[in-house]
Backbone bond lengths (Angstrom), bond angles and torsions (degrees), N, CA, C in turn:
res aa  C-N    CA-C-N  psi(-1)  N-CA   C-N-CA  omega(-1)  CA-C   N-CA-C  phi
1 M - - - 1.444 - - 1.534 111.73 -
2 W 1.344 117.97 -45.57 1.456 121.07 -179.24 1.526 112.99 -63.70
3 P 1.330 119.07 -43.51 1.465 117.41 178.16 1.528 112.99 -60.50
4 T 1.306 116.77 -37.49 1.464 120.91 178.08 1.526 110.80 -65.16
5 L 1.337 115.76 -42.26 1.462 120.37 179.37 1.534 110.86 -63.49
6 F 1.338 116.87 -44.82 1.461 120.15 178.65 1.530 111.65 -65.11
7 A 1.312 117.03 -37.36 1.462 120.49 177.47 1.522 110.51 -64.18
8 L 1.319 117.50 -42.52 1.469 120.97 178.61 1.527 111.03 -66.19
9 L 1.326 117.30 -40.45 1.466 120.19 177.86 1.527 110.81 -65.03
10 G 1.325 117.01 -40.09 1.467 120.76 177.16 1.511 111.55 -63.53
11 L 1.323 116.55 -42.42 1.459 121.05 177.99 1.527 111.04 -63.94
12 A 1.327 116.77 -41.31 1.464 120.55 178.36 1.526 110.63 -63.60
13 L 1.330 116.57 -39.43 1.464 119.95 178.24 1.530 111.13 -64.58
14 L 1.323 117.46 -41.72 1.466 121.00 177.33 1.522 111.76 -61.84
15 V 1.323 117.08 -41.62 1.469 121.25 178.76 1.527 110.22 -63.49
16 L 1.333 117.77 -41.30 1.462 120.73 179.14 1.528 111.70 -65.34
17 V 1.315 117.03 -42.11 1.464 120.82 178.98 1.527 110.20 -64.99
18 W 1.323 117.52 -44.85 1.463 121.64 178.68 1.529 110.85 -61.63
19 S 1.328 116.95 -42.82 1.459 120.92 -179.81 1.531 111.29 -64.17
20 A 1.313 117.37 -43.01 1.465 120.91 178.84 1.528 110.63 -64.81
21 A 1.324 117.12 -40.35 1.467 120.40 178.95 1.529 110.88 -65.52
22 S 1.323 117.44 -38.31 1.474 120.95 178.43 1.520 111.10 -65.67
23 R 1.326 117.03 -43.15 1.466 120.41 178.36 1.524 111.05 -63.64
24 A 1.341 116.96 -40.44 1.459 120.68 179.71 1.525 110.68 -65.12
25 R 1.319 117.57 -40.08 1.465 120.65 179.46 1.526 111.05 -66.69
26 E 1.334 116.95 -41.11 1.465 120.42 177.89 1.524 110.72 -63.20
27 A 1.326 117.59 -40.28 1.463 121.20 177.91 1.524 110.52 -64.98
28 A 1.332 117.38 -40.18 1.461 121.21 178.60 1.527 110.63 -65.12
29 H 1.330 117.19 -40.09 1.463 120.25 178.52 1.525 110.55 -63.71
30 A 1.323 116.94 -44.23 1.469 120.14 179.06 1.520 110.86 -63.07
31 Q 1.327 117.35 -40.15 1.464 120.77 179.11 1.525 111.21 -66.33
32 A 1.333 117.76 -42.49 1.470 120.95 178.53 1.522 110.48 -62.81
33 A 1.327 117.11 -42.46 1.466 120.39 178.68 1.532 110.70 -63.03
34 R 1.322 117.08 -40.60 1.462 121.55 179.47 1.536 110.58 -65.90
35 I 1.323 116.91 -43.46 1.470 121.13 179.54 1.526 110.16 -61.89
36 C 1.322 116.60 -46.08 1.468 120.25 -179.73 1.524 111.60 -64.98
37 R 1.320 116.80 -42.55 1.464 120.36 179.42 1.524 110.00 -62.36
38 D 1.345 117.70 -44.65 1.465 120.86 -179.66 1.523 112.01 -65.39
39 A 1.339 117.13 -31.22 1.468 120.74 -179.65 1.521 112.30 -86.37
40 G 1.335 117.58 -8.47 1.456 120.10 179.74 1.510 113.72 76.32
41 V 1.324 117.26 27.76 1.458 121.54 177.48 1.522 108.72 -117.27
42 Q 1.320 116.00 167.78 1.460 121.73 -175.44 1.523 110.34 -101.81
43 L 1.331 116.11 124.53 1.467 121.35 173.19 1.516 107.22 -74.53
44 L 1.334 116.40 123.02 1.462 120.68 -176.71 1.521 111.64 -91.97
45 D 1.303 116.03 147.55 1.464 124.43 174.31 1.523 113.68 63.59
46 Q 1.318 117.62 -0.21 1.462 121.63 -178.79 1.519 111.74 48.43
47 S 1.334 116.05 37.71 1.455 118.55 -177.56 1.511 111.15 -132.05
48 V 1.304 114.14 144.81 1.444 123.33 173.54 1.522 104.97 -125.42
49 V 1.332 116.19 128.18 1.461 121.11 -172.36 1.524 110.19 -111.73
50 L 1.327 116.10 130.21 1.458 121.33 174.79 1.517 108.59 -72.76
51 R 1.330 117.16 121.13 1.458 121.69 -177.50 1.523 112.72 -102.19
52 E 1.333 116.85 -31.69 1.457 119.18 -174.43 1.517 110.33 -157.71
53 V 1.320 115.95 141.16 1.463 122.65 173.21 1.520 106.57 -133.65
54 R 1.318 115.44 129.05 1.460 118.16 176.75 1.523 110.07 -147.80
55 P 1.318 116.53 143.48 1.471 119.30 175.62 1.529 109.06 -76.09
56 V 1.322 115.80 137.91 1.466 121.77 178.41 1.520 109.00 -138.61
57 R 1.317 114.59 162.55 1.456 120.13 176.50 1.529 108.20 -87.23
58 A 1.308 116.01 123.44 1.463 122.23 178.65 1.529 108.18 -111.17
59 P 1.330 117.46 168.28 1.472 119.39 179.44 1.528 113.12 -57.63
60 W 1.320 117.93 -27.72 1.464 121.48 -178.23 1.527 112.91 -97.84
61 G 1.321 117.54 1.55 1.466 121.04 179.79 1.522 110.66 131.49
62 L 1.311 116.24 -152.96 1.463 121.40 -179.32 1.523 110.12 -78.85
63 A 1.335 116.83 135.69 1.472 122.01 -179.55 1.521 108.87 -144.41
64 L 1.310 115.35 167.04 1.461 120.88 175.62 1.520 109.80 -99.45
65 R 1.318 115.96 135.28 1.466 121.37 171.90 1.523 105.94 -104.40
66 R 1.340 115.71 119.73 1.462 121.76 -179.53 1.523 108.52 -111.31
67 R 1.318 115.80 134.22 1.462 121.29 178.94 1.523 108.07 -117.22
68 Y 1.332 115.95 121.01 1.458 123.22 -179.69 1.519 109.14 -113.34
69 S 1.328 115.82 150.91 1.462 119.84 172.94 1.529 108.52 -123.14
70 F 1.319 114.62 154.74 1.459 121.19 175.97 1.514 107.54 -146.85
71 D 1.317 116.39 152.85 1.460 121.91 178.72 1.522 109.30 -105.51
72 Y 1.319 114.85 142.31 1.466 120.30 177.26 1.515 109.31 -141.22
73 S 1.329 115.53 163.46 1.455 121.67 179.54 1.518 109.21 -130.95
74 R 1.306 114.88 136.38 1.463 120.49 176.89 1.521 111.33 -83.17
75 D 1.353 116.78 -34.73 1.456 120.82 -173.03 1.526 113.75 -121.68
76 G 1.317 118.36 4.10 1.456 121.07 -178.66 1.513 113.66 85.45
77 I 1.331 117.31 -5.28 1.464 121.26 -179.47 1.528 110.37 -115.14
78 G 1.324 116.36 -52.58 1.461 121.50 -178.71 1.525 111.82 -74.05
79 R 1.307 114.61 167.88 1.457 120.73 -178.80 1.526 108.08 -136.37
80 E 1.326 115.61 127.56 1.458 121.00 177.50 1.521 108.59 -129.21
81 R 1.319 116.06 161.00 1.462 120.26 -176.44 1.519 110.33 -115.72
82 G 1.314 115.27 135.13 1.451 122.13 174.38 1.516 109.32 -116.23
83 F 1.328 116.28 164.24 1.459 121.13 -178.22 1.518 111.17 -134.26
84 L 1.317 115.67 147.03 1.458 123.92 172.41 1.515 107.24 -124.32
85 V 1.329 117.02 136.63 1.451 121.18 176.61 1.522 107.87 -123.84
86 Y 1.320 115.74 121.64 1.455 122.38 178.31 1.512 109.39 -107.29
87 L 1.315 116.82 136.50 1.453 122.88 171.45 1.510 106.51 -113.29
88 G 1.326 116.00 110.07 1.454 119.72 -173.43 1.513 108.46 63.77
89 P 1.328 117.56 -132.57 1.461 119.74 -178.04 1.528 114.57 -85.63
90 G 1.327 118.25 -9.60 1.463 120.35 -173.71 1.504 114.37 -107.62
91 L 1.329 115.14 153.29 1.459 122.04 177.25 1.521 108.86 -72.35
92 E 1.333 116.28 123.67 1.462 121.15 179.67 1.527 110.72 -92.04
93 S 1.344 116.75 -45.37 1.462 120.16 179.29 1.523 109.52 -156.89
94 A 1.329 114.79 162.33 1.461 120.96 178.80 1.513 108.73 -151.11
95 T 1.328 116.18 141.69 1.453 119.61 169.12 1.510 105.83 -87.99
96 V 1.283 116.37 116.64 1.446 122.06 -171.86 1.521 109.07 -101.81
97 P 1.328 117.27 128.08 1.467 119.35 173.84 1.523 109.40 -58.85
98 T 1.326 116.82 141.38 1.460 120.45 -177.12 1.517 112.69 -85.71
99 G 1.314 118.52 -6.51 1.461 121.26 178.68 1.511 110.78 124.39
100 P 1.328 116.67 174.54 1.466 120.60 -178.55 1.529 110.88 -62.58
101 A 1.309 114.43 147.95 1.473 119.59 177.32 1.522 109.34 -67.74
102 D 1.314 115.97 143.23 1.473 120.30 178.00 1.521 108.87 -75.77
103 A 1.308 115.50 137.11 1.466 119.84 -179.53 1.492 111.10 -88.10
């Protein structure tokens, strides 16, 4: 009975971690799209990639710092990389495109 209970608890924990990671990635994608749209640049590949996850001490206790990267283009030809850093559920910092390149 105990091994079954521990297995179910472990499975439930994995599902919760996966669900939280999926929500965080979706939020990062929406934020990257918003940043690119506001800067007048094109988000490439419609993808935001998780680059790093690490536990850190936050003002409210222990939290995860997630670092995402995304690619964007100013002119439709070149490719540049932007970054989003989340501390817990909130956006901590972002490299914001400065706008389309002047011709």
